[in-house]
C-alpha positions in Angstrom: 82.2 9.7 67.0 85.2 11.4 65.6 85.1 14.4 63.2 86.6 13.5 59.8 87.1 17.1 58.6 87.6 20.5 60.0 86.3 23.5 58.0 88.5 26.4 57.1 87.3 29.8 55.8 89.5 31.1 53.0 89.4 34.1 50.8 90.6 34.7 47.3 91.4 38.2 46.0 90.6 38.9 42.4 92.6 41.4 40.3 89.7 43.9 40.4 89.7 43.8 44.3 86.7 41.6 44.8 87.0 38.9 47.5 85.5 35.5 47.4 85.0 33.7 50.7 84.4 30.0 51.0 84.8 26.9 53.1 87.5 24.3 52.8 87.1 20.9 54.5 90.4 19.5 55.9 91.1 16.1 57.4 91.6 16.1 61.2 95.2 14.9 60.9 96.1 17.8 58.5 94.3 20.2 60.8 96.5 19.0 63.6 99.6 19.4 61.5 98.6 23.0 60.6 97.9 23.7 64.3 101.4 22.5 65.3 103.1 24.2 62.4 101.2 27.5 63.1 102.6 27.5 66.7 106.1 27.1 65.5 105.8 29.7 62.7 103.9 32.2 64.9 100.9 32.2 62.6 97.2 31.5 63.2 96.0 28.1 62.0 94.1 29.8 59.2 97.2 31.8 58.2 99.3 28.6 58.2 96.7 26.9 55.9 96.6 29.9 53.6 100.4 29.9 53.4 100.5 26.2 52.5 97.8 26.8 49.9 99.5 29.7 48.3 102.9 27.9 48.2 101.2 24.8 46.8 99.5 26.8 44.1 102.7 28.5 43.1 104.6 25.2 43.2 102.0 23.6 40.8 102.3 26.6 38.5 106.1 26.6 38.6 107.1 22.9 39.0 110.8 23.6 38.3 111.1 26.0 41.3 112.1 24.9 44.8 110.4 26.1 47.9 113.3 28.4 48.5 113.0 29.8 45.0 109.3 30.5 45.5 109.9 32.2 48.9 112.7 34.3 47.4 110.5 35.3 44.5 107.7 36.3 46.8 110.1 38.4 49.0 111.4 40.1 45.9 107.8 40.8 44.7 107.1 42.4 48.1 110.4 44.4 47.8 111.9 42.8 50.8 115.7 42.6 50.3 117.1 39.1 51.0 119.9 40.7 53.0 117.2 41.9 55.5 115.9 38.4 55.9 119.3 36.7 56.2 120.4 39.1 59.0 
């Protein structure tokens, strides 16, 4: 019997600092893609899934921005100069 879904634990941080923890069910093939991508990107599987969720949420909220625009905005918000990343 094959497993149809893998469970992920995720956390959401509210503006007042509270954290909400929950479970997300992910299809096995998406879990495998996250596992492979996490190895390439030097992230844990959970960190890779969290990254994809965050970028996806931002893309839905800002449909005119490209992936590169979203990453550049996040780097700027974290006060990471793009020249440091490009080097």
